C-alpha positions as CSV (number, residue, x, y, z in Angstrom):
1,X,0.0,0.0,0.0
2,X,1.3,3.5,-0.9
3,X,2.5,5.6,2.0
4,X,0.9,9.0,2.6
5,X,2.0,12.1,4.5
6,X,-0.6,14.9,5.3
7,X,0.7,18.4,5.6
8,X,-1.3,20.6,8.1
9,X,-2.9,19.3,11.3
10,X,-6.2,20.8,10.4
11,X,-9.9,19.9,10.2
12,X,-9.4,19.2,6.5
13,X,-6.6,16.7,7.4
14,X,-9.0,14.9,9.8
15,X,-11.5,14.6,6.9
16,X,-8.8,13.3,4.6
17,X,-7.7,10.8,7.3
18,X,-11.3,9.5,7.6
19,X,-11.6,9.2,3.8
20,X,-8.3,7.3,3.2
21,X,-8.8,5.0,6.2
22,X,-12.3,4.0,4.9
23,X,-11.2,3.3,1.3
24,X,-7.8,1.8,2.2
25,X,-6.1,3.7,-0.7
26,X,-3.1,4.8,1.4
27,X,-1.1,3.9,4.5
28,X,-0.8,7.2,6.5
29,X,2.7,7.6,7.8
30,X,1.9,10.7,9.7
31,X,1.1,14.4,9.7
32,X,3.5,17.3,9.1
33,X,2.9,20.7,10.7
34,X,5.1,23.7,11.1
35,X,3.8,24.3,14.6
36,X,6.7,22.9,16.7
37,X,4.5,22.6,19.8
38,X,2.4,19.9,18.1
39,X,5.3,17.6,17.2
40,X,5.1,14.4,19.0
41,X,1.3,14.6,19.5
42,X,-1.3,13.0,17.3
43,X,-4.2,13.9,15.0
44,X,-7.0,11.3,15.2
45,X,-4.4,8.7,15.9
46,X,-1.9,9.8,13.2
47,X,1.4,11.0,14.6
48,X,2.5,14.5,14.0
49,X,6.2,14.0,13.1
50,X,7.7,17.4,12.2
51,X,7.5,20.4,9.9
52,X,6.4,20.3,6.2
53,X,10.0,20.2,5.1
54,X,10.3,16.7,6.5
55,X,8.4,15.4,3.5
56,X,11.8,15.1,1.9
57,X,12.8,12.5,4.5
58,X,10.2,10.1,3.3
59,X,11.2,9.5,-0.4
60,X,8.6,6.7,-0.9
61,X,5.6,8.6,0.5
62,X,3.1,10.6,-1.4
63,X,2.0,13.9,0.0
64,X,-1.3,15.9,0.2
65,X,-1.5,19.4,1.6
66,X,-4.4,19.7,3.9
67,X,-4.5,23.4,4.6
68,X,-7.9,25.0,4.4
69,X,-7.1,28.1,2.4
70,X,-5.9,28.0,-1.2
71,X,-3.2,30.6,-0.4
72,X,-1.9,28.5,2.4
73,X,-1.7,25.4,0.2
74,X,0.0,27.4,-2.5
75,X,2.6,28.7,-0.1
76,X,3.5,25.2,1.1
77,X,3.6,23.8,-2.4
78,X,6.0,26.6,-3.5
79,X,8.2,26.1,-0.4
80,X,8.5,22.4,-1.1
81,X,9.3,23.1,-4.8
82,X,12.1,25.4,-3.6
83,X,13.5,22.5,-1.6
84,X,13.5,20.2,-4.6
85,X,10.3,18.2,-3.8
86,X,9.1,16.6,-7.0
87,X,5.5,17.5,-8.1
88,X,4.8,13.9,-9.1
89,X,4.8,12.9,-5.4
90,X,1.6,14.9,-4.6
91,X,-1.3,12.5,-4.1
92,X,-4.9,13.0,-5.2
93,X,-7.5,11.9,-2.6
94,X,-11.0,11.1,-3.9
95,X,-13.7,9.7,-1.6
96,X,-15.2,6.4,-2.9
97,X,-18.6,8.1,-3.1
98,X,-17.5,10.7,-5.6
99,X,-18.8,10.4,-9.2
100,X,-16.0,11.0,-11.7
101,X,-16.9,10.1,-15.3
102,X,-14.1,9.2,-17.7
103,X,-14.3,12.6,-19.4
104,X,-13.3,14.5,-16.3
105,X,-9.8,15.4,-15.2
106,X,-8.5,15.9,-11.6
107,X,-5.0,17.3,-11.0
108,X,-2.4,16.1,-8.5
109,X,-2.8,17.2,-4.9
110,X,-6.5,17.7,-5.1
111,X,-9.0,16.5,-2.5
112,X,-12.6,15.6,-3.3
113,X,-14.6,14.6,-0.2
114,X,-17.9,12.7,0.1
115,X,-20.7,12.8,-2.5
116,X,-19.1,15.3,-4.8
117,X,-20.5,15.1,-8.3
118,X,-18.7,15.9,-11.6
119,X,-21.0,15.4,-14.5
120,X,-19.2,15.7,-17.9
121,X,-16.1,17.4,-19.3
122,X,-15.1,18.9,-15.9
123,X,-11.5,19.9,-15.2
124,X,-10.3,20.2,-11.7
125,X,-6.8,21.6,-11.3
126,X,-4.0,20.9,-8.8
127,X,-4.3,21.2,-5.0
128,X,-8.0,22.0,-5.2
129,X,-10.1,21.3,-2.1
130,X,-13.7,20.2,-2.8
131,X,-15.9,19.6,0.3
132,X,-18.8,17.2,0.7
133,X,-21.9,17.6,-1.5
134,X,-20.5,19.8,-4.2
135,X,-21.8,19.6,-7.8
136,X,-19.8,20.7,-10.7
137,X,-21.8,20.4,-14.0
138,X,-20.7,20.0,-17.6
139,X,-17.6,21.8,-18.9
140,X,-16.8,23.4,-15.5
141,X,-13.2,24.4,-14.8
142,X,-11.9,24.7,-11.2
143,X,-8.4,26.2,-11.3
144,X,-5.4,25.3,-9.1
145,X,-5.7,26.0,-5.3
146,X,-9.4,26.9,-5.4
147,X,-11.6,25.8,-2.5
148,X,-15.3,24.8,-2.8
149,X,-17.0,24.5,0.6
150,X,-19.8,22.0,1.3
151,X,-22.9,22.2,-0.9
152,X,-21.5,24.5,-3.6
153,X,-23.3,24.1,-7.0
154,X,-21.8,25.3,-10.2
155,X,-23.8,25.6,-13.4
156,X,-22.5,24.4,-16.8
157,X,-19.5,26.1,-18.2
158,X,-18.6,27.9,-15.0
159,X,-14.9,28.8,-14.4
160,X,-13.5,29.2,-10.9
161,X,-10.2,31.0,-10.8
162,X,-7.0,30.2,-9.0
163,X,-7.2,30.3,-5.2
164,X,-10.8,31.4,-5.3
165,X,-13.0,30.5,-2.3
166,X,-16.7,29.6,-2.5
167,X,-18.6,29.5,0.8
168,X,-21.0,26.8,1.9
169,X,-24.2,26.3,-0.3
170,X,-23.3,29.1,-2.7
171,X,-24.2,28.7,-6.3
172,X,-22.9,30.1,-9.6
173,X,-25.0,30.6,-12.7
174,X,-24.0,28.8,-15.9
175,X,-21.2,30.3,-18.1
176,X,-20.1,32.6,-15.3
177,X,-16.5,33.3,-14.1
178,X,-15.4,33.7,-10.5
179,X,-12.0,35.4,-10.7
180,X,-8.7,34.4,-9.2
181,X,-8.5,35.0,-5.4
182,X,-12.2,36.0,-5.3
183,X,-14.4,35.2,-2.2
184,X,-18.0,34.1,-2.4
185,X,-20.1,34.2,0.8
186,X,-22.2,31.4,2.4
187,X,-25.4,30.8,0.5
188,X,-24.7,33.4,-2.2
189,X,-26.3,33.3,-5.7
190,X,-23.7,34.5,-8.2
191,X,-25.4,35.6,-11.4
192,X,-22.6,37.5,-13.1
193,X,-18.8,37.5,-13.5
194,X,-16.9,38.2,-10.3
195,X,-13.6,40.1,-10.9
196,X,-10.3,38.8,-9.5
197,X,-9.8,39.4,-5.8
198,X,-13.3,40.6,-4.9
199,X,-15.6,39.5,-2.2
200,X,-19.3,38.9,-3.1
201,X,-22.3,37.8,-1.0
202,X,-26.1,37.8,-1.0
203,X,-29.0,36.7,-3.2
204,X,-28.3,37.8,-5.8
205,X,-24.7,38.2,-4.9
206,X,-23.2,41.7,-4.9
207,X,-19.7,43.1,-4.2
208,X,-18.9,43.6,-0.6
209,X,-15.2,44.3,-1.0
210,X,-13.7,45.4,-4.3
211,X,-10.3,44.3,-5.3
212,X,-7.4,46.4,-4.2
213,X,-7.2,49.6,-6.3
214,X,-10.7,49.0,-7.9
215,X,-13.3,51.7,-7.3
216,X,-17.0,50.8,-7.3
C-alpha cells in the first residue's frame, strides 16, 4: 500500500484521514505541521512528526497538503518546490462516493470529499479542495488551489479562478466566471462574473469588498 503524508494538522486533514482510512487507498505515515509545539502529539491517531520540510525525509511517501485556504496550500507547495520536492509525489485523494466520469480530469494534490458530483467534461486543477456535496456540472473548470465549501453548486461552463473560495451552499449561474482569489459568501447566488480578488455575498450576490485599487 502506498504511504501518505498529510501536511497541516487541520480539520481538512481529519477529513482526509477519515476518507483514506475508509477506502484503504493509502497507508498514512503521519502528519507534518510547522507548529513545533504539536510535534510528538497525534491527530486522530496519526502521529505529528515534524514540519512540512520533513516530507523530503520520506522519499517513498506521497503527500497531500491539507491546509484549508488556497493561499496556504500554494505557499506550502511553493516552499516544497524550492526544496526540490518533485511534483509527481503529490497524491490525489478522492472519496469512494465521488462520481468522476471518464471525461473529467483531476489534477495532482486535489482533495474531493464525500458525495461530490462531476458530470461531464469537468476539469479540476491541482491542489483544489472540494468539500462534501459539491456539484460541478458540464464543462466546468476549477483552477489550481481553489476551495469549494460544502454544498456548492456550479452551473454548466462555470470557471472558478486560482485560489478562489466559494462558501457553503453558494451557487454560480452557468457560463459565469469567478476570478482568481475571489471570495463568495455562504449561500450566495452568483449571477454575473466576479472580478479577481473581490468578495461577493447575498442573493443575488453583490460586491462587498472590491479588489485592491478598484473603485465601485
